[in-house]
C-alpha distance (Angstrom), angle and dihedral (degrees) to the residues before:
residue distance angle dihedral
N1 . . .
E2 3.85 . .
D3 3.85 99.5 .
R4 3.78 109.6 113.1
K5 3.86 89.0 -160.9
D6 3.85 94.4 52.5
Q7 3.80 108.8 115.2
E8 3.86 93.9 -140.1
V9 3.86 87.8 55.0
L10 3.76 91.7 48.1
D11 3.77 92.4 47.9
H12 3.81 91.6 50.5
L13 3.76 91.6 49.6
N14 3.82 92.8 46.9
A15 3.81 89.3 49.3
E16 3.84 89.3 51.9
N17 3.81 89.6 51.7
A18 3.78 91.2 47.6
Y19 3.81 90.1 51.9
T20 3.78 91.9 49.2
K21 3.85 90.3 48.7
T22 3.79 89.5 52.7
V23 3.81 94.8 46.8
T24 3.82 92.8 48.1
G25 3.84 99.5 32.5
H26 3.76 92.4 109.7
L27 3.87 89.3 63.5
E28 3.82 96.3 65.0
S29 3.80 93.8 106.1
L30 3.81 92.5 44.9
R31 3.84 89.3 50.9
T32 3.78 90.6 52.3
K33 3.79 91.0 48.6
L34 3.81 92.9 49.3
Y35 3.80 91.0 46.6
D36 3.82 90.7 51.6
E37 3.81 91.1 47.3
M38 3.78 93.2 49.8
L39 3.77 92.3 47.3
G40 3.78 89.1 48.0
F41 3.78 88.7 63.9
V42 3.80 92.1 53.5
Q43 3.80 125.7 83.6
E44 3.73 94.8 -139.6
T45 3.78 96.0 -166.0
D46 3.81 104.8 54.0
Y47 3.78 146.8 121.7
T48 3.79 141.3 -137.7
S49 3.81 125.5 -118.8
P50 3.81 111.4 -78.1
K51 3.75 114.7 -113.3
K52 3.83 123.3 -151.3
R53 3.81 119.3 -120.7
G54 3.78 112.9 164.3
D55 3.81 112.0 -60.3
Y56 3.80 94.0 -10.4
V57 3.79 140.5 60.1
Y58 3.77 119.2 -140.3
Y59 3.84 129.4 -151.4
T60 3.80 143.8 145.4
R61 3.72 131.5 -114.9
T62 3.80 134.2 -157.5
I63 3.77 121.9 -157.2
A64 3.83 126.0 -155.6
G65 3.74 111.2 -99.0
K66 3.80 93.9 17.7
S67 3.73 119.3 106.0
Y68 3.81 102.6 -150.9
K69 3.76 142.1 48.0
V70 3.77 126.7 -90.6
H71 3.89 114.7 -143.3
C72 3.73 113.4 -141.9
R73 3.78 142.9 170.9
A74 3.79 137.3 -167.2
P75 3.85 135.8 -172.4
L76 3.83 112.6 -79.1
S77 3.77 87.1 -127.2
S78 3.80 90.8 66.8
L79 3.87 92.2 60.1
P80 3.88 113.1 99.0
S81 3.81 111.1 -120.9
S82 3.83 98.3 -143.8
E83 3.83 112.4 -2.5
P84 3.80 123.9 76.3
I85 3.76 117.0 -98.5
S86 3.79 112.3 -83.8
W87 3.83 111.2 -138.0
D88 3.75 128.7 155.2
G89 3.82 93.3 -138.4
L90 3.86 95.9 -116.4
A91 3.74 119.6 135.2
S92 3.86 88.1 -137.7
S93 3.77 93.4 57.5
P94 3.85 122.8 82.8
I95 3.78 117.3 -118.0
L96 3.85 88.3 -137.7
L97 3.77 131.9 12.8
G98 3.76 112.4 -91.0
E99 3.81 93.7 25.7
E100 3.81 115.0 168.5
V101 3.75 129.3 -174.6
I102 3.79 111.5 -123.7
L103 3.85 97.9 175.6
D104 3.79 130.8 8.6
E105 3.84 109.0 -163.3
N106 3.82 89.5 -166.8
L107 3.79 88.6 67.3
L108 3.79 90.9 48.0
A109 3.82 90.1 51.6
E110 3.78 94.9 54.2
G111 3.91 109.7 120.2
H112 3.82 91.4 10.8
S113 3.80 131.7 99.3
Y114 3.82 90.6 -152.2
C115 3.78 133.8 38.1
S116 3.79 129.3 174.5
V117 3.83 125.7 167.0
G118 3.87 107.5 -153.2
S119 3.77 100.9 -174.6
C120 3.77 133.8 8.6
K121 3.86 111.7 -174.5
P122 3.82 127.8 170.3
S123 3.81 113.8 -142.2
P124 3.89 119.0 -109.5
S125 3.86 89.9 -97.5
Q126 3.83 88.0 43.4
K127 3.84 88.8 -131.8
F128 3.84 92.8 111.6
L129 3.81 137.5 43.0
A130 3.84 127.0 -147.8
Y131 3.81 114.8 -162.1
T132 3.81 137.0 167.8
L133 3.81 121.4 -140.8
D134 3.81 132.0 -165.6
N135 3.87 115.8 -170.1
T136 3.82 98.8 176.5
G137 3.78 108.5 48.1
G138 3.80 90.6 -118.3
E139 3.73 91.7 111.1
T140 3.89 97.1 -120.3
Y141 3.72 110.0 128.2
T142 3.87 141.0 -156.0
L143 3.81 114.9 -139.7
Y144 3.75 118.0 -138.3
V145 3.81 133.5 -174.9
K146 3.79 117.1 -156.2
N147 3.76 130.9 -168.4
L148 3.79 105.4 -129.3
E149 3.82 93.2 -162.6
T150 3.82 93.5 55.9
G151 3.75 103.2 19.4
E152 3.89 89.1 -127.6
I153 3.81 120.7 143.4
L154 3.75 102.9 -126.5
E155 3.84 98.8 -179.7
T156 3.74 138.5 26.3
L157 3.85 113.1 -175.0
K158 3.89 114.2 -173.4
G159 3.75 127.6 -174.0
E160 3.84 138.9 86.4
I161 3.81 90.3 -36.8
D162 3.81 120.2 160.5
S163 3.81 124.0 -142.6
S164 3.87 97.7 -90.7
V165 3.84 127.1 95.8
V166 3.76 129.2 168.5
W167 3.84 129.6 -170.4
G168 3.78 119.0 -139.3
A169 3.77 126.1 -136.6
D170 3.82 93.0 -61.0
D171 3.81 141.0 18.4
N172 3.76 92.8 -87.3
N173 3.80 101.3 68.2
L174 3.83 129.3 64.7
F175 3.79 130.4 175.1
Y176 3.74 129.6 -158.1
N177 3.88 145.7 158.9
I178 3.84 130.4 -110.6
M179 3.81 122.0 -152.8
D180 3.82 127.4 -138.4
E181 3.81 125.4 -130.0
S182 3.84 90.3 -80.4
H183 3.81 90.0 57.4
R184 3.80 93.7 -108.3
P185 3.84 117.0 141.8
Y186 3.87 102.3 -124.1
Q187 3.78 111.6 147.5
F188 3.80 128.2 60.8
Y189 3.80 116.9 -152.7
H190 3.81 137.0 -166.3
H191 3.82 117.1 -142.1
K192 3.79 125.0 -166.5
V193 3.80 108.0 -147.2
G194 3.77 109.7 -115.9
Q195 3.80 95.2 23.7
P196 3.86 123.1 103.2
I197 3.81 117.3 -96.0
T198 3.87 87.8 -117.8
S199 3.83 87.6 70.3
D200 3.78 95.0 53.4
S201 3.81 115.3 119.7
K202 3.79 126.0 -129.6
L203 3.86 107.3 -132.0
F204 3.83 99.8 176.7
E205 3.81 139.7 9.6
E206 3.80 126.4 -165.1
N207 3.83 108.7 -153.4
D208 3.79 99.6 175.6
E209 3.84 105.6 99.2
L210 3.82 90.8 -148.5
F211 3.80 90.8 64.8
W212 3.75 130.1 78.7
L213 3.87 124.5 -161.5
G214 3.81 123.3 -127.2
C215 3.81 128.3 176.1
G216 3.77 135.3 -161.7
K217 3.82 146.0 147.0
S218 3.84 126.3 -106.5
Q219 3.79 115.6 -106.6
D220 3.87 90.7 -108.2
G221 3.80 92.1 49.6
S222 3.82 93.8 -120.9
Y223 3.81 100.7 114.5
I224 3.81 142.3 31.5
F225 3.79 113.4 -141.3
I226 3.85 121.5 -151.1
E227 3.79 107.9 -163.8
S228 3.80 122.7 -162.8
G229 3.79 107.0 -164.2
S230 3.77 138.8 176.9
K231 3.78 121.2 176.9
E232 3.83 89.7 -90.9
T233 3.81 108.1 23.1
T234 3.80 136.5 46.4
E235 3.78 137.1 -173.5
V236 3.83 121.6 -172.4
N237 3.76 122.6 -156.2
Y238 3.75 122.8 -175.7
I239 3.82 147.8 -161.5
D240 3.79 121.1 -145.1
L241 3.75 103.6 -137.5
M242 3.76 91.2 -157.3
D243 3.83 88.1 62.7
E244 3.75 109.4 80.7
S245 3.81 93.0 -159.5
I246 3.88 89.8 76.0
T247 3.80 94.2 -139.0
V248 3.82 122.4 177.8
K249 3.73 114.9 -134.8
C250 3.82 131.7 176.2
V251 3.83 122.7 -119.2
A252 3.86 92.3 -159.5
A253 3.78 130.2 -15.0
R254 3.83 115.9 -110.6
R255 3.77 116.1 -88.9
P256 3.85 119.2 -169.9
K257 3.77 114.9 -93.7
T258 3.86 90.8 2.3
L259 3.84 115.4 127.2
Y260 3.80 122.3 -169.7
D261 3.77 138.2 164.4
V262 3.82 125.2 -164.7
E263 3.77 137.3 -148.7
H264 3.73 130.1 166.1
R265 3.85 132.6 -125.7
L266 3.80 128.7 170.6
G267 3.80 97.8 -28.4
K268 3.80 96.2 -38.6
W269 3.76 135.4 100.1
V270 3.82 110.4 -124.3
I271 3.83 105.7 -154.4
T272 3.79 137.6 -174.2
T273 3.82 113.7 -158.8
N274 3.76 146.0 156.8
H275 3.87 90.4 -149.7
G276 3.77 111.7 156.1
G277 3.80 95.5 36.2
L278 3.69 95.4 -74.0
P279 3.85 116.8 171.5
N280 3.89 91.5 -130.0
M281 3.78 137.3 16.1
K282 3.82 123.5 -76.7
L283 3.80 127.9 -158.2
V284 3.81 118.3 -117.1
E285 3.79 137.5 164.1
C286 3.80 140.7 -164.2
A287 3.81 139.8 159.4
A288 3.78 112.6 -61.1
E289 3.79 97.3 -103.2
P290 3.83 133.0 126.6
D291 3.83 122.9 -96.4
C292 3.82 90.3 17.1
E293 3.84 101.1 148.5
S294 3.79 93.1 118.2
N295 3.81 91.2 56.1
W296 3.79 99.1 55.9
V297 3.83 112.3 125.9
D298 3.83 130.9 178.8
V299 3.75 119.0 -95.5
V300 3.80 100.6 -124.5
D301 3.81 137.1 -166.2
E302 3.81 128.2 -119.6
E303 3.85 87.2 -79.7
G304 3.74 94.9 50.7
K305 3.81 95.2 -107.2
P306 3.83 116.0 136.3
L307 3.87 112.7 -104.2
F308 3.80 88.6 -139.1
S309 3.77 117.7 12.6
G310 3.87 97.3 178.6
D311 3.80 91.2 -111.0
Y312 3.78 127.9 145.2
V313 3.77 94.7 -95.8
K314 3.82 105.3 63.8
T315 3.71 126.6 34.3
L316 3.84 118.5 -155.3
D317 3.76 117.0 -156.6
T318 3.82 110.1 164.4
V319 3.74 139.8 -12.7
L320 3.80 133.0 -145.2
P321 3.84 109.5 -150.4
L322 3.81 114.9 -153.7
K323 3.77 132.6 176.2
G324 3.80 95.8 -93.5
H325 3.76 102.3 12.4
V326 3.81 147.3 35.2
V327 3.79 117.5 -140.6
A328 3.77 113.7 -156.7
Y329 3.81 126.9 -159.9
G330 3.76 121.4 -160.1
R331 3.74 145.4 105.3
E332 3.79 141.5 -78.2
G333 3.79 127.4 174.4
G334 3.80 90.0 5.7
I335 3.82 92.6 -63.2
P336 3.86 127.9 107.6
R337 3.84 111.3 -104.6
V338 3.78 138.3 -170.3
W339 3.87 122.5 -151.7
V340 3.76 129.2 -173.0
A341 3.84 124.5 -152.0
K342 3.78 115.5 -166.6
F343 3.83 117.4 -155.4
N344 3.79 128.5 -152.9
E345 3.81 124.2 -137.4
S346 3.81 91.7 -88.6
G347 3.79 91.5 58.2
K348 3.84 96.8 -105.6
V349 3.80 123.9 131.6
E350 3.79 108.8 -102.6
S351 3.83 98.1 -179.5
F352 3.73 138.5 1.7
Q353 3.83 121.3 -162.8
R354 3.79 140.9 165.4
L355 3.82 121.3 -133.9
E356 3.75 110.6 -120.8
F357 3.80 129.5 -152.0
E358 3.78 133.8 -168.1
E359 3.79 101.8 -126.1
E360 3.81 121.5 84.5
A361 3.78 95.6 -130.3
Y362 3.81 127.4 18.6
D363 3.78 144.7 141.3
V364 3.80 119.8 -111.6
G365 3.81 133.3 168.7
G366 3.73 146.2 136.7
G367 3.83 118.4 -42.7
G368 3.84 98.6 -147.4
N369 3.81 104.4 -80.0
L370 3.83 112.4 -166.5
E371 3.81 102.4 174.4
F372 3.86 130.4 82.2
D373 3.84 100.5 -167.6
T374 3.74 100.4 60.6
D375 3.77 141.2 114.3
D376 3.80 97.1 -154.5
V377 3.75 135.3 53.4
L378 3.81 136.8 -166.1
I379 3.73 118.0 -122.3
S380 3.79 127.7 -174.1
Y381 3.81 119.1 -132.9
D382 3.80 134.7 -179.0
S383 3.80 139.8 141.6
L384 3.79 137.5 -164.8
V385 3.81 89.0 -79.4
T386 3.84 102.2 23.0
P387 3.77 117.9 80.0
L388 3.84 117.4 -132.2
Q389 3.86 116.4 -71.5
S390 3.76 129.7 -170.8
I391 3.86 107.9 -143.6
K392 3.77 127.3 -170.0
V393 3.78 112.1 -144.6
N394 3.84 123.9 -162.0
L395 3.83 102.4 -138.1
D396 3.84 91.9 -152.0
D397 3.82 91.9 54.2
L398 3.80 113.2 25.4
S399 3.80 91.1 -169.4
N400 3.84 88.8 62.8
R401 3.80 99.4 89.3
Q402 3.76 131.2 156.2
I403 3.77 124.1 -166.6
I404 3.80 100.5 -135.0
K405 3.78 94.1 -175.9
K406 3.80 139.1 -1.3
K407 3.77 118.0 -155.2
N408 3.79 104.7 -115.8
V409 3.86 112.8 -135.1
P410 3.80 107.1 -172.1
G411 3.79 113.8 -133.8
Y412 3.79 93.7 7.6
D413 3.82 117.6 137.1
P414 3.80 110.7 -172.0
T415 3.78 92.2 -163.8
K416 3.86 88.2 68.0
Y417 3.82 92.3 65.2
A418 3.68 138.2 61.0
C419 3.80 137.8 -171.5
A420 3.76 138.7 -163.1
R421 3.76 140.7 -176.2
Q422 3.78 124.9 -148.8
T423 3.84 138.4 149.6
V424 3.76 133.3 -113.3
L425 3.83 122.5 -150.0
S426 3.77 111.2 -122.6
R427 3.77 124.4 -135.9
D428 3.84 90.7 -98.3
G429 3.79 87.2 72.3
S430 3.76 95.5 -128.1
T431 3.83 112.0 57.5
E432 3.78 117.1 89.5
I433 3.83 110.9 -152.0
P434 3.78 113.6 -154.4
I435 3.82 119.4 -135.6
S436 3.75 130.2 -173.1
I437 3.82 120.3 -151.9
V438 3.81 132.0 -168.2
W439 3.88 128.3 -177.8
N440 3.80 145.7 162.0
K441 3.79 104.7 -98.5
D442 3.82 92.2 -149.3
L443 3.78 91.3 58.2
K444 3.83 100.3 38.6
K445 3.83 110.9 121.4
P446 3.76 122.6 -136.9
E447 3.78 118.2 -81.1
G448 3.83 111.4 -82.7
E449 3.78 93.6 28.0
P450 3.79 111.6 108.1
Q451 3.85 116.6 -121.6
H452 3.80 135.9 -165.4
L453 3.82 106.6 -88.3
H454 3.79 138.7 -175.0
L455 3.78 117.7 -151.7
Y456 3.81 119.1 -160.0
G457 3.80 130.4 -176.2
Y458 3.82 145.9 154.6
G459 3.82 115.5 177.0
S460 3.78 107.8 176.8
Y461 3.81 142.8 106.1
G462 3.80 91.5 17.7
A463 3.85 87.9 -76.8
C464 3.81 117.3 154.6
M465 3.78 124.8 -134.0
D466 3.77 98.9 -152.2
C467 3.80 132.2 -167.5
Y468 3.79 96.0 -92.9
F469 3.80 126.9 163.6
S470 3.85 115.9 -109.4
P471 3.83 121.2 -175.4
S472 3.82 88.8 -166.0
R473 3.81 89.3 61.9
L474 3.85 91.6 61.5
P475 3.88 96.9 80.3
L476 3.84 87.8 60.3
L477 3.77 93.2 48.0
D478 3.80 91.6 47.1
R479 3.77 89.6 57.6
G480 3.69 92.4 56.3
L481 3.80 99.4 -96.3
V482 3.81 117.5 143.2
Y483 3.79 111.1 -140.4
V484 3.84 117.4 -144.7
I485 3.84 128.5 -174.4
A486 3.86 112.9 -160.8
H487 3.78 109.9 -152.6
V488 3.75 94.4 -152.8
R489 3.79 128.7 -179.9
G490 3.82 114.6 -84.6
G491 3.80 89.1 58.1
G492 3.80 122.1 85.7
E493 3.79 100.5 -121.4
M494 3.83 94.4 118.8
G495 3.80 95.3 34.6
R496 3.80 133.6 -82.7
Q497 3.76 89.7 -55.3
W498 3.86 87.4 67.4
Y499 3.87 84.8 63.1
E500 3.87 108.7 30.0
E501 3.80 130.6 73.2
P502 2.98 138.5 -63.9
N503 3.81 99.4 34.1
G504 3.84 102.8 10.1
A505 3.76 125.7 70.0
K506 3.73 119.8 -89.5
Y507 3.82 134.9 93.7
M508 3.74 109.5 -1.4
C509 3.79 95.5 1.7
K510 3.77 98.1 49.3
K511 3.79 91.0 115.8
N512 3.81 87.6 74.9
T513 3.81 88.2 76.8
F514 3.80 94.0 58.7
N515 3.81 93.8 37.6
D516 3.80 90.6 53.6
F517 3.75 92.3 49.7
V518 3.83 93.5 49.7
D519 3.80 89.1 44.9
V520 3.83 89.7 55.0
A521 3.84 90.9 47.9
R522 3.81 91.5 50.8
Y523 3.79 92.3 46.8
L524 3.78 92.0 52.3
Q525 3.89 89.5 52.4
D526 3.77 96.3 40.0
N527 3.80 89.7 53.1
K528 3.84 92.2 49.3
M529 3.80 94.8 -114.8
T530 3.82 88.3 124.8
A531 3.74 142.8 -17.2
P532 3.81 136.9 -132.6
D533 3.77 98.1 -99.4
I534 3.84 93.0 51.3
M535 3.84 101.1 40.1
S536 3.84 125.8 97.7
T537 3.79 130.6 -176.4
E538 3.74 138.7 -160.8
G539 3.83 144.7 -177.4
R540 3.83 136.2 163.5
S541 3.79 130.1 -141.4
A542 3.78 107.7 -24.3
G543 3.82 83.2 5.1
G544 3.82 84.3 61.4
L545 3.83 87.7 58.9
L546 3.86 86.0 51.4
I547 3.82 90.8 54.5
G548 3.81 93.7 44.2
A549 3.78 94.7 51.0
S550 3.77 93.1 42.1
V551 3.73 94.6 48.9
N552 3.82 89.7 48.6
Q553 3.80 90.5 50.3
A554 3.81 94.4 47.0
P555 3.84 115.0 7.7
E556 3.73 91.4 160.7
L557 3.81 91.5 68.7
F558 3.82 96.4 66.5
K559 3.81 137.7 59.8
V560 3.77 96.8 -167.9
A561 3.86 136.8 6.2
I562 3.78 134.2 -160.9
F563 3.82 115.2 -151.6
G564 3.83 104.6 -168.8
V565 3.88 113.2 -162.1
P566 3.84 84.4 -35.1
F567 3.83 125.3 -156.2
V568 3.81 93.1 -141.5
D569 3.80 105.8 139.0
V570 3.77 93.4 68.9
V571 3.83 101.7 156.5
A572 3.83 97.6 43.5
T573 3.81 92.2 46.7
M574 3.74 98.7 43.0
V575 3.82 94.3 47.6
D576 3.82 92.2 55.2
A577 3.79 110.6 76.0
T578 3.81 90.7 -175.5
I579 3.87 91.5 72.2
P580 3.80 112.5 94.0
L581 3.77 116.5 -93.7
T582 3.77 94.1 2.2
C583 3.84 99.8 120.8
V584 3.81 93.7 52.1
E585 3.84 86.8 56.6
W586 3.80 96.1 60.2
E587 3.86 89.9 86.5
E588 3.79 88.4 58.3
W589 3.81 103.9 43.5
G590 3.80 103.3 11.7
N591 3.73 129.0 -108.4
P592 3.83 108.7 -77.7
N593 3.81 89.5 -156.9
E594 3.82 81.7 80.9
E595 3.85 111.2 74.6
K596 3.84 99.2 -130.0
Y597 3.83 91.8 53.4
F598 3.73 93.3 43.0
Q599 3.86 91.6 53.4
Y600 3.77 93.6 45.2
M601 3.86 95.0 47.2
S602 3.80 89.3 46.9
E603 3.85 89.1 59.5
Y604 3.86 92.3 59.8
S605 3.76 108.7 20.8
P606 3.84 102.5 120.5
T607 3.76 100.1 -138.0
N608 3.87 89.5 50.2
N609 3.79 93.6 50.3
V610 3.75 108.8 47.8
R611 3.78 106.8 138.4
Q612 3.73 114.8 -113.9
G613 3.78 107.6 -126.5
G614 3.83 89.8 4.5
A615 3.84 122.8 153.6
Y616 3.81 103.5 -123.8
P617 3.76 130.7 -169.9
S618 3.85 120.2 -117.3
C619 3.77 108.4 -77.6
L620 3.74 132.3 -158.1
L621 3.88 112.3 -167.3
T622 3.84 117.7 -171.3
G623 3.77 129.9 -169.9
G624 3.88 143.3 165.6
L625 3.76 120.5 -124.6
H626 3.77 92.1 -142.3
D627 3.85 96.5 43.6
P628 3.84 108.6 135.8
R629 3.85 92.6 -175.2
V630 3.86 102.2 51.8
Q631 3.79 108.4 21.2
F632 3.82 116.0 -128.7
W633 3.78 93.3 -116.2
E634 3.85 92.9 65.1
P635 3.84 97.5 74.7
A636 3.82 89.3 36.0
K637 3.77 92.9 54.1
M638 3.86 91.9 44.7
A639 3.78 91.4 52.5
A640 3.79 91.4 50.1
E641 3.80 91.5 47.2
L642 3.84 93.5 49.9
R643 3.80 90.8 50.8
H644 3.79 92.1 46.2
Q645 3.82 98.1 48.3
M646 3.87 107.6 30.9
D647 3.78 129.5 85.2
S648 3.86 97.0 -100.9
E649 3.80 92.1 -159.7
K650 3.74 95.8 54.5
S651 3.84 96.1 36.0
G652 3.74 132.5 79.5
D653 3.86 129.4 -118.4
I654 3.79 119.6 -60.9
C655 3.82 110.8 -150.2
L656 3.79 129.9 177.5
K657 3.79 119.8 -160.2
M658 3.72 113.2 -171.0
D659 3.85 119.2 -171.3
M660 3.73 103.3 -143.2
T661 3.82 94.0 -162.8
A662 3.82 104.8 39.6
G663 3.76 140.1 75.9
H664 3.84 134.0 -146.3
F665 3.77 95.5 -52.1
S666 3.80 99.6 57.8
A667 3.74 121.2 -130.1
S668 3.77 119.3 -1.8
D669 3.84 91.4 -160.7
R670 3.83 105.2 86.6
Y671 3.79 92.9 -142.7
K672 3.76 93.0 48.4
Y673 3.85 87.9 49.3
Y674 3.80 90.2 57.7
R675 3.73 91.9 48.0
E676 3.87 88.9 51.9
L677 3.71 88.8 50.4
A678 3.83 93.4 47.7
F679 3.84 86.7 54.1
D680 3.81 91.0 55.3
W681 3.86 94.7 43.8
A682 3.84 91.6 47.5
F683 3.80 90.5 53.1
V684 3.78 90.8 49.9
L685 3.84 94.7 46.3
D686 3.75 93.3 47.0
K687 3.78 94.0 53.2
L688 3.78 92.0 45.2
G689 3.84 90.3 52.8
L690 3.82 93.7 -116.4
V691 3.83 95.8 123.4
């Protein structure tokens, strides 16, 4: 039964929750202790780095005891030009003089068990605010327009609206997407502020079920882009906001297996694309005109060499076009990178440099830059041992950097922790799998003496699991657990070739993801870094598929496994096009209505491959009743299949924990989120004997 309102279904899920509560009841005090420790590493009253937009700077605040963010702004004139912001740390004190609250998510959450703001966009004049709100976790949003001068809600637009909203050239025009019955954004609408939603005009419709609509505005505010994207093909349409007719035109017609993304700078399209079958994205430009694909030319340096050629060395992800520069974000050597191209007045590249950092492995990206005419940008930087920093970089002198804000982690001493990066040879004898490791130096055992270890992975969609700082990881490290991230194929850590066929991990080579993960686990044990009875593992969503397939392949390697909202019933889900978001996934996993994909999926789909009579580790499976991405029955079915097939005397506990109020992204309430995490960590520590 797939009906989440059916009483028999609800009774079953409630019985599963009751069983899990009984099995884990003795861990209540440990959960409380872990929660207190995690919260102890969080500065509960805090703020994010202010970002310039016109005459204001925008930022969010968190207040101790309050679960959600408060969106604020202050006059640009109140922002110090060179010194850090001086704030006394009190919730009652403004971060900057003239601070005003534009949206308090805590008020939006009142009377609801879930609250997620999708978009929060000031209007061009900055007198109004458009925001989208989901109060169920089902990722269907209501669109509101608020008058920031009076606080009045002017508009409430209900329907199958997704999270995105874009203002036009002025305060009178809004644009948004509508979803179909399978929860796929497919229609793009124009709304005139003050008019009923029934008079809104549909400007574009995407009828191909493999494609998903997205919308956004160019950095300079001149264009709105409507992107139709599948996993392998994109087509970008646009609206010139200087043209009052609001006409939709196409940048370049879709071509199979050709991805491209568009920005605008000084009359030219700035485009990233893999056109021509390139392994990675190259950077091209041309005049900002429709149907321009034949005019694309490489953006080259002062010597005539392409800045990004789409080769195997450098991966280009996104670009930030500014008046005098283009900032590029991508990867090289498996590490996130930032490059800056400076342009002269004739539009030619004058210099091209990469930002360098001292640590061996780190995470770096854009810091939320809202201006076009600027010579500095904010970047965010952190690592496994360095808390998040917001750094202002002068684009004319990359050595001129100012740390605008360091994330304060109370009680954290970075000298107590160490991290390393190394590679593991996969079973194919040629692929080197990167792994990142972090530990507490005081609790590290001598080399050759196995230690408790937690192995984490994801490995799908070309997504990268980078070396970010996590204060909620510290309670594990402080109990002597070594934390390892396996950067397995299927992710994009080593470029798109790490993800795509023939040597990546999608379609008919998806098993590389699971093989890599198992190979890393075996390496860690063969090299005496850990042992089967003191090793745990974890993954979420498609990472839950990774854990399911890996545990089925080698259950003897793990003592305990966390399956977070796991995609584990691959064949049954992918074969049923009526399940939300299924069709768009066919270009990731394959369409099992074709025999070759059905057969291949059947060989790794976790629910189809539980070992009869197998000795399995203790498993905690979590889910959200309102999850539109991984349906609630997947973890429920996997739990039942494990119990039915495994040797119950030789296996650990199988527990299902279903959140009856949340969706795919767990608790929206930050305090509830930490309690959920404490539940998971307590389960792991208990099974590893670290209680």
